[in-house]
TIDOKE-656371 format. One record per atom (N, C-alpha, C): residue in one letter; x, y, z. Coordinates in steps of 0.1 Angstrom, whole numbers, plus 5000, padded with zeros to 4 digits. Example, Ala and Ser with C-alpha at 12.3 -4.5 7.8 and 13.67 -1.06 7.14 Angstrom:
A513249435078
A512349555078
A513249675078
S512849785071
S513749895071
S512950005079
END
This chain:
M913222827961
M911922767951
M910822787960
K909922847959
K908922927962
K907622777970
I906922847979
I906522687986
I905622777989
G903822677987
G902522677998
G902422628000
F902022598014
F902022538024
F899922518030
V899322418031
V897822438037
V897822358047
G897622368058
G897622308071
G899022288082
L898022378088
L898622408104
L898922418114
G898222248119
G898022198127
G898922118137
T898822018145
T899221998156
T901221958145
M900421898132
M901821868129
M902121958116
G901022028109
G901622138100
G902022228103
A901622258116
A902622428118
A904022408119
P904522298124
P905822288128
P906922238113
M906022178106
M906522148099
M906722278088
A906022358087
A906522498076
A907322578086
G906722608098
G907922678106
G909222598101
N909522398100
N911222448101
N911222448083
L910722448071
L911122498058
L911422668061
V910622758065
V910922898065
V912122908076
A912522818085
A913522878090
A914522808083
A914722708071
A915822668062
A915422748054
G915422868049
G915722938044
G914522938035
F913822838030
F912122878019
F911522998020
D911323008014
D910023138003
D908823028010
V908123078020
V906622958020
V905523088019
T904723008022
T903323158020
T902622958026
V901423068038
V900622958043
V899122928047
H898322868042
H897022898042
H896722768054
N895922858063
N894822728069
N893122738072
R892822688070
R890422638075
R890922778085
T891222718090
T890822868105
T892022898108
R891923068100
R892823128100
R894223208111
Q892923208122
Q894023238130
Q895323158134
R895423018127
R896522968130
R897423008115
E897323088110
E898223168099
E899123198110
E899023278122
E899623368131
E900723328134
G901823418127
G903323358131
G904023358122
F903623328113
F903823358096
F903723438088
E904723538083
E904923628074
E903723658066
K903923538057
K903223508043
K902223378045
R900823508040
R899823458041
R898823418034
A897623328026
A896823298013
A895523288024
S894523398013
S893623348016
S892823288016
S893223178003
S892623028002
S893522977992
P893222787995
P894122747987
P894922747974
A893722847965
A894022837950
A895122987955
E895023097959
E895723187960
E897323177969
V897723087979
V898322987978
V899522917974
A898822847960
A899622767951
A899822907940
S899222987944
S899923057931
S901123137928
D901623107922
D903223117912
D903923007923
K903422937927
K904922847934
K904922757930
D906522667929
D907022557922
D906622417930
L906222467944
L905022297949
L904622367960
V903222207965
V902522327975
V902222177979
V902622167993
V902322078007
V901322128011
M901321978016
M899821928021
M899521888037
M899121938045
M899021818056
M897621878065
V896821768058
V895221818067
V895021628068
S893521638070
S892921478080
S892621448073
D892421458064
D891021288063
D891421348044
T890721268036
T890221248021
T889521328018
P888621348018
P887721498019
P888121628021
D889421628026
D889921728031
D890721808018
V891621658013
V892521658008
V891921747990
E890721637990
E890121677979
E889221827977
E888921907986
E888522037986
E889622087984
V890722077994
V891722137990
V892222187978
L892222057973
L892622047950
L891622077949
F890022107948
F889922047936
F888222137943
G888322187954
G887022247960
G886922417951
P885722497951
P885522607943
P887322727949
H887322727960
H889122827955
H889822697958
G890422607956
G891022447955
G892322527945
V893622417950
V894722427942
V894622467926
V894222387929
V893822367908
V893722467905
H892522557907
H892522687903
H893722817905
G894522787910
G896022827915
G897022857909
A897422687907
A898622627904
A899322697891
P900022687888
P900622677877
P901222577871
P901122577851
P901622457852
P902422357851
G903022267855
G904422227856
G904322247874
A903422257881
A903722287899
A904222127902
L904322117919
L904121917924
L903522007935
I902821917936
I902021907946
I901521747956
V902621787967
V902621697982
V902121707994
D901521587990
D900421567999
D900921468009
M901121558020
M901921448035
M900421418044
S899421458036
S897921428048
S898121228047
T897221218055
T897421038055
T896020948050
I895420958040
I894620928028
I894520828022
S893420758018
S893420658008
S894120637998
A894220577996
A896020557984
A895020527966
D893020507969
D892820447958
D892520677957
A892420687971
A891620817962
A892920917955
T894120877965
T895120927961
T895720907939
K895220827940
K896020777928
K894520927919
D893320927919
D892720987919
D893021107914
F893621177924
F893621317920
F894521267914
G896021207918
G896821237907
G896621247889
A895821217889
A895421147873
A894021347870
R893521327883
R892921487876
R893721607877
L894721587884
L895621717882
L896621647872
A896621577868
A897821587854
A897121667842
E895921637844
E894821707835
E895021897830
H896021907844
H895822007845
H897522107846
D898521937840
D899721967841
D900221987854
I899321937863
I900121967879
I900621837883
A901321817889
A902721667891
A901921627911
M901821537912
M902121497926
M901821387934
I902921397947
I903321277950
I902721277968
D902821117968
D901921137982
D902821127991
A903621198001
A904821178013
A903821178026
P903021058029
P902721078044
P903621018059
V903421078064
V904321068077
V904320978086
S905120928098
S905120948110
S905920948117
G905720948134
G906821038141
G906321148149
G904721178149
G904121258159
G904921358159
S903921438167
S904121598170
S905721608175
E906221518185
E907721588181
E908321548172
G908821418157
G909321438145
G909321568146
A907521608137
A907521668133
A908121838137
E907921868153
E908921928153
E910321968155
K910721828154
K913221818151
K912721858135
G911921778131
G912321768117
G912621658114
T912321528120
T912921398119
T911621258118
L911121328105
L909821238104
L910021178101
T909821028095
T910020898087
T908720988081
I909420948064
I908220958051
I908620908046
M907020858040
M906920728029
M906420798016
V907020818007
V906620837993
V906320767983
G905420817975
G904920767963
G905420817951
G905220827943
G905220867929
G906220887917
D906620957909
D907120937897
D908620967908
E910020887898
E910920957906
E911721067899
A910721167888
A911321247886
A910821337901
D909621337900
D908721457914
D909321437924
V909621277930
V910621277943
V911421347944
E912421357932
E913521437940
E913121597933
R912621617933
R912421787930
R911621787945
A911121747945
A910821747962
A911621717972
R913021617974
R913621567978
R914221787990
P914621827989
P915221927994
P914521958004
V913221998000
V911722078014
V911721898020
L911521798017
L911721678023
L912821608032
D913821648025
D914221628041
D914821728050
V914021808046
V914221958060
V913221888072
L911721838063
L911121748070
L911121668080
G911821548072
G912221468079
G913521388079
G913421258090
G914821208093
G915221118086
K914121018074
K914320868069
K913420928059
V913620958045
V912920988031
V913320848026
T911820768025
T912320668012
T911620648007
H911620627994
H911120647979
H910320477977
I909120487975
I908920327977
I908320287966
G907620337958
G906720367942
G906320417937
P905120417927
P904820497920
P903620497931
L902620667925
L902220727934
L901120667939
G900420667953
G899820557961
G900620527971
S902320467966
S902920367976
S902720417992
G903220567994
G903420598004
G902520558007
Q901320608007
Q900020598020
Q899920468022
L900020388012
L899720218015
L901120138026
T901620198021
T902820238038
T902920258049
K902420398048
K901620468056
K900320348064
A900220298060
A898720228062
A899420108071
V900320038067
V901319878070
V901719958083
N902520088090
N902920168096
N901320158108
Q900220208106
Q899820258117
Q898720088121
V898820038114
V898819838113
V899719818130
I900719818124
I901819768134
I901619868145
I901320008147
I901920018155
I900520038165
S899219968159
S898219958168
S899019828177
G899519708171
G900219618183
G901019658190
Y901919708192
Y902719828199
Y901719858208
F900819958206
F900120088214
F899819938225
E898519868218
E898019748221
E898819638238
G900219608229
G900619498240
G901519598250
V901919708246
V902619778261
V901219868264
A900419908270
A899019918272
A899219798285
E898919648271
E898719498283
E899619438289
G900919528286
G901519438296
G902319508307
L902019648304
L902519738315
L900919738326
V899719658322
V898919658332
V898819558338
L899619428334
L899919308340
L901019378349
A901819438349
A903019468351
A902719518370
M901719608369
M900719668377
M899919598390
K899319498379
K898419378383
K899019278395
S900419278391
S901319198398
S902319268409
G901719348408
G902719458423
G903619488423
L904519488402
L905619568400
L905919688401
D906919738400
D906919888398
D907219868385
P905919978380
P906319948363
P907320088355
Y907520168366
Y909020228358
Y910020128361
K910720048368
K911519948371
K911219888357
V910419808354
V909919738341
V910419778327
V910019918327
V909819968323
V911620018311
E912320068325
E913920018322
E914219888326
A914419778324
A914719638326
A914219588313
L913519668308
L912419628290
L912819678277
S913819798285
S914019868276
S915319818265
A916619768271
A916819738263
A917219558255
G916219518256
G915219378249
G915019398241
M914319308235
M913219268225
M911919338222
A911819408240
A910119468237
A910219578238
R911719608233
R911919788231
R911419868217
S910619938220
S909820038211
S910020188210
A910220258198
A909220368202
A908320398213
V907220308211
V905920298220
V906320258234
L907420188238
L907420208248
L908620288260
E909720348246
E910420478247
E909120598256
M907920628245
M907920748246
M906320778251
R905820668254
R904520638261
R904320568265
A905320498278
A904520378287
A904620498295
K905120568301
K905420688305
K903020698309
N902920728299
N902220848296
N900820708303
M900820588300
M900320488303
M899720458323
I901120518325
I901320448336
I900720548344
E901220728342
E900620758344
E899120888347
Q898320808336
Q897220808332
Q897120958328
T897821048320
T898221148317
T898321108295
Y897321168291
Y897821118271
Y897921288269
P899021358274
P899421478265
P899421408247
L899221588236
L899021498223
L900321548222
G900121368210
G901921348201
G900521328184
F899821218187
F898721188182
F897421158182
K896421248178
K895621198174
K894921088182
L894421008187
L893420938185
L892920858176
A891620978171
A890820988170
A891520978148
L892521008153
L893321018137
L893620868136
H894420808144
H894120658143
H893320588138
L892620648143
L891220548142
L891020548130
K891120658125
K890620708107
K891620638101
D892820658102
D893820568091
D893720418099
L892920328103
L892720228108
L891720168100
K890620238097
K889720248088
K890320238074
I891420298071
I891620248055
I892120208055
A893220138064
A893819998062
A893119868060
L891419908074
L890819758069
L889819788057
E890119928053
E889019848040
E889619768033
S890719738027
S891519658021
S891119498021
G889919498032
G888819398032
G889919268033
I891219258038
I892119168044
I892119158057
D892119018065
D891318978080
D893419028089
L893019168098
L893619188104
L893219248120
P893219088127
P892319068137
P893319178147
V894219178143
V894719318155
V894319458156
A894319478145
A894219598137
A892319638142
R891819518139
R890319508141
R889919538155
M890619488161
M890519508182
M890719628184
V891619698176
V891719798185
V891119888180
K890819858164
K889319988158
K889020048169
E888519848171
E886919828182
E887019908193
T888519948200
T888819978212
T888220088209
E889620198199
E888920308198
E887920398197
E887120338187
E885420338189
E885020408200
R885220288210
R884820298225
R884920408224
L886220488230
L887220588230
L886820738230
V886620748210
V887020788206
V886020938214
A884720968215
A883521008220
A884321108233
E885021058236
E885821148250
E887221158251
H887821098242
H889321098244
H889921068228
G888721168223
G889621078207
G890921238200
D890321358213
D891821458200
D892721478214
E893221348219
E894421278231
E895021188221
D896621148228
D897121098218
D896920988227
M897320888214
M896520728210
M897420658221
S898220688228
S897920638240
S897120588254
A895920678249
A894520688261
A893920498254
L894720458246
L893620308250
L893720268258
A894920328266
A895820218278
A893820208286
I893920378286
I892020358298
I891820258293
E890720218278
E890420088284
E891819988282
V892219898285
V892619828293
V893419808307
R892719928313
R893419928329
R892019898329
R890719988321
R889619938326
R888919818330
K889219708320
K889019608319
K889619498327
A891019538333
A891719488344
A891119528352
G890519628360
G890119688375
G890719788379
L891919868364
L892819918373
L891720068372
END
């Protein structure tokens, strides 16, 4: 299988690397061309990266970026052969995803949406959780690639279902991050050893990936990148466009908006900065 891969950021670069390591014939493209260094096969544009490929994976930041990669002057649609399959692993609007799929179908190009959860750690280890939307036959075509990139691959439903599921994920983890940050502030203000508190809670109902992987960040006030706070803010805005009343998500969005100018490129556990500030820590 010949694969094109567009988007070599914090997530995309290790994902593309894992596909190469698995033996796939991979050609890469990134808007900042220096990021392509280390990959043997490189293309000068999305159109070129899609040329003669069976499948094109995209991992870019936002809805306008996906549209540009697909339909811009040098977009995938101008290079991909009829019958090619686009696997969009970005996190974008579900409505836009459906529109992009319809536009690609006019060129006999199929599309599935396959956003991920698991951060840079999951991308590096190939253990991402992948939420997939699209036709069953197209999902099965992509399965060998998805199985390399993810530890859990779930076909949710038709095109756009993956993006809607990712929105649910981002709403839920809003509560996890906020809850862990508030709980640790309570522990510290009460004079407890926060490390021992985390140890005690790690086997109970409060256990979570956030508690396990991000509590140390919050205690030590260091926020090395796993998943950018700015990107989570973008994702929450997409979820809140539903018009559904989501009070925790709305509160976290407002907190992230206050933090994003100075901490947008840090891990979203930087939410703890605002919680600590309000508590006088």
